[in-house]
N, C-alpha and C positions, 0 to 999 in steps of 0.2 A: 882942439876939437876932439881928436882921437888920441888915446894914450899910446897907440902904437905908431904914430906918424914918424917917429925917429928911426924906426926899424928899416933895414934894407929889404930889397925885394925877396932875397932868398929866405930871410927870417919870416917875412910876411907869408910867403908861399908855404913854408913848413907849418906855420900856425893855421893857415887856411886849410891845409890837409888834415889838421887835427880837428877841424870843424869850427874854427873861430870866425864868428860873424863880424867881429870888429876888424880882423885882418882883411876879410873880404871887402868891407866898407872902405878901408884905407886904400886898398888896391883899386877899387872902383873910382874913388875920388881922385886918386893920383893919376889915373890913365884915361878917364872917361872923355875928357876934352880932346886929347890927342887922337884917341880912337874914333871919336865922332867926326873929327876933321878928316881923318883918313877915309872913313866910310862915305862922307859927303863928297869928297873929291872924286870918288869912283862912281857913286850912284847919282849925284846931282839931284837928290831928293831928300829933304830934311826928315820926312816921316819914315821913309824906308831906312835912312841912316840910323835914326833912333831905334827902330825895330831891330836892326842888325846889332847895334850896341847892346840892347837888352838880351838879345839871343845869345851873344857871345858871353856875357856875364852869367846868364842862366846856365849855359853850357859849362862854364868854368866851375860854378858851384856844384853842379851835378857830377862832374867828372873829377873833382878835386882829389878823390881818394885813389884814382887809377893813373893820374898824370904824373910823369916824372918831373922833378923840379927843373925848370928851364935854366939855362946859363944866364939868359937876359930876359926877364919877364916882359919888359916893354916890347922887345923885338918879337917875342913869342906871341903876345897879344895882337900886335900889328899884323903878323902873318895870319893869325886866325881871322881877324877882321877882313883882311884882303881876300882870303878864301871864301868867307861867307858872302862877301860882295860879289865875287865872281859867280858863286852859285845863284845869287839873286838876279844878277844880270842875265844868266842863262835862262832862269825861270821866266823872267820878263820877256826876253826875246822869243822864247819858245811859245809863250802865251800869245804874244803879239803876232808871231808868224802864223799860229793856228787861227787866230781871229781873222787875219788878212786872207788866209787861204780859204776859210769858211765863207767869208764875205764874197770873195772872188767866185768861188764855186756856186754859191747861192745865186749871185747875179747872173752868172753864165747859164746856170741851169734854168732859171725862170725865163731868161731871154730866149734861150734855145727852145724851150717848150712853146712859148708864144709864137715864135717864128715857125716851128714845126706845125703847130695847130693851124696857123694861118695858111701855110702851104697845103696841108691836108684838106682843109676846107675848100681851097681853090680847086684842088684836083677833084674833090667830090662833086663840087658844083659843075665842073666841066663834064664829068662822067654822067651826072644826072641829066644834063642838057643834051647829051648824045642819045638818050633813050627815046624811042619813037613816042610821039605825043600821047596816044591812048594808054600805052603802058606807063609812061611817065605820070600821067594823071592818076592812074590807079595806085601807083607806088607812093606818090606824094600824099594822096588822101589817106592811105593806110599808115604810113610811117611818120609823116610830118603832121598830119591833122588828126591822127588817131581815130579814124572812122572805122567802123566794122565793114566786113566784106559785103554784108547785106545792104548797108547804107550806100556804099560805093556803087553796087550793082543798080540800085534805084536811081542814084544821081546820074550814072552813065547810061541808064536805060538798057542794061544788058543783064544776063543771068550771072549768078554767083560763080559758076565754073569759069566763065569768060574772064571775070575779074581775077580769079586765081591764075589763069593762064597769062594775063597781062603782067601780074606781079612776078610770076616766074620768069617771063621774058626780061622784065626790067632788072631783076636781080642777076640774071645770067649776063646781061649787057654790062651791068655795073662791075661784076667780077672780072670780066674780060678787060674793060677799060682801066680799072684800078690796078689790075695785075701788071699791065704794061707800064703804067705811070709810076708805080711804087717800086718796081724792081730795078 
């Protein structure tokens, strides 16, 4: 298949360093199966294992000129595969942890907001119900039903200044009641 298959690892590595694609191919075919098994045993994912294998051989080709010839190429490549697998496992667990943390925070946050809103609504209803009836009617017409002061005065058969006074009393009453219940 390859003219260089009979060469030992040291000879192949020296040829690789000189830019020999054939030496690279021989090294790849000689060790790909063993390295893939090693990656899969650590990652338990065929796709990630193949990605790591490709990454290691890409790295080997890119760094061929600056790498020192290893004493045992097989052991060297196995160590590189193991290190890449460890990096991948760290990335996966970091991503998984962040996703879990985000999910937990998002669930907690939305649940907390709903509970807080419900409690605030209950306290507001109690505070509104404690307002004297005439002031409460003026307050509800203005803020809940969006009626003008003049419309409220006509409905209650009082003058506009009396409506303003009722609204003022209602707001003062609300501030007092909510101040105690929210503190």
